N, C-alpha and C positions, 0 to 999 in steps of 0.2 A: 562678377562672372555673369555672362549673358549667353543665350543660345544664338547660334548663328546658323546660316544654311550650310549644308554639308553636301558631300557627294552623294547623290541619290542612286548611284549604281549599285550600292550595297543593299538596296532594297528593291532591286529590279524584278526579282522572283515574285514578291508579293504584288507589284504592279501588273505583272503578266497574269496572275491567278485571279485577281480581282478588278477586272477593267471597268466596272460601273463605279469605282471609287478612285479618288485622287489620293496621292501619297507625297510627303516631303519628309526629309530626314534633316534634323537640326541637332547640332552637338555644341557643347560649351568648350570652345577651345579646340586646339589640336589634339589634345590627349584624349578626346572623347570620354572624359570622366562622367559626364552627364550627356545622354543622348535621348532624343524624343522623335518618335515617328508619328507624324501628324496624319490622320486619315479623315478625308472629307466624305461625308455620306450626304446623298441627296435628300433622303428622308428617313424618319426613325424607324420605318418597317424594315428597310434594308440594313440598317444598322443592328436592329435586333436579330435579324436572320443571320447576320455575317460576322458580328464582332468576335465571337468565340473562334470561328475558323480563321479569321485575320490573326488573332494572337497566337493560334496554334502554328501557323505558317511562319510567323515571325519567330517563335521560339526555335524553330529549325534553321531559318534563313538568316537571322540577324543575331549576332552575338558581339558584344562589345570586345574590343580588342584586349583591354586590360582587365585582369581578374577582378579587381576592386570595383571597376566601372559597371560590372554586370548588375550590381545592386542599384544603380542609378539609371535604369532605362525606363522611359516613360512611352505610353502609347496614348495619344490625345486623339480623341474622336470629336470631330466638328460636324454638327448636324444643322442642316438648313433649317428644319422645322423643330418644334418642341419635342423633347424626350420625356416619357413618363418618369416620374419619380422612381417607381420600382425598378424599371430598366436602368436608370442612371445609377441607382445604389447598386444593382447587381453587378454592373460593369466596373464601377469604381472600387467595389469592395473585393473584386477578384484580383489576387495579387499573383497569379500564375504568369510567369515569364516576364512581367513588367508591372509597374505602377500605371494605372489608367486614370485618365480625366475625360470627362465628357462636357463639351461646351455645346449648348443647344440654342436654337432660335438665332442662328446666324443668317438672318434674313436679308441683310443689306447686300444686294446684288453686286455692288461695287466692290465689297470686301471679302465676301464669304469664301472665295478660293485664292485669296491673296496671301502670299508669304508674310507680309508685313503685319497683317491682321493676326495671324497664327503667332509669330514671334512676340508681339505685344501681349497677347493673352498669355501665352506660355511663360514668358519672362516674369510677368507679374504673378502668375499662380505659383511657380517653382521657386523663384528667387525673391518675391516680394520687391521687384525693382519696377519703378515707374519711369518710363522714357518720355522725355520731352524734347522738342526741337527748338533750339534757339537760333535766331537769325545769324548771330555773329560767332557762335562757338560750336555749331553742329549738335550732335546728340549729347544731351546731358543725362546722366544716369544718377538717380537720387534713391538712396535706400531708405526705406520707411519700415522700421521694425514694428511688428505687432506689439500690442499692449502685453502679450504674454511674455515677451523677452523681459520687460521690467520686472514682471512678477517672478520669473524663474531665477533671476540672479540672486534673490533673497530667499528662495524656497528651501534650499539645502540647510541653510543656517536656522530656519524657523523650527519652532516647536510643533508638536502634533496639532495643538489647537490652533497655531499660526497658520499651519498648512492648510487646515480645514477652512479657516477664514479666507486665505487666498483664493483657494478653489471656489468658494461660494461667491467671493466677489468677481472672479472671472466668468462664472456662469451667469451672474446678474448682468454683467456688462455685455456678454455675448451669448444672449439667450437663443440666438439663431444657430443651432447645431445640427448635424445630420440625423441625429435620433429623435428630434422634435417632429412632431406631426405637422404637416403643411395645411 
């Protein structure tokens, strides 16, 4: 499953209310089981001042058609410059109306407003899918499960001590987590 570009008319209201931002709508298939509104911010100050208002307008203006899909709505903020860690955590930990992702330091002028750049980052972040282009076969999709998947398959059968060991091993392997001080 991959996100693809969708009809942006459904988010026209947000485009009108926030002309300093660019917006794209991406969905996974025709069912819109997963949808993502990408928001492009020129700088972190504008993002800080407007992210909450943007999500409030989206809460009223954009609703996934299928009831179950309403739990799979993402708002991805792409910022041209660096976003402070406290602001990034504030935005990403706010679960009102949608899950949120912040991608900062999108400084490559060639890609920062391009749909392909957003799709590549979002598909990797949401689905853990890497896209590679082959000369002969077009786009190849390769699923790379995280090491967490291999641990979880044995987790439910493990004893309490075994579960603790698995958790300790995962933390040791992935010491870079969101609660760690930078």
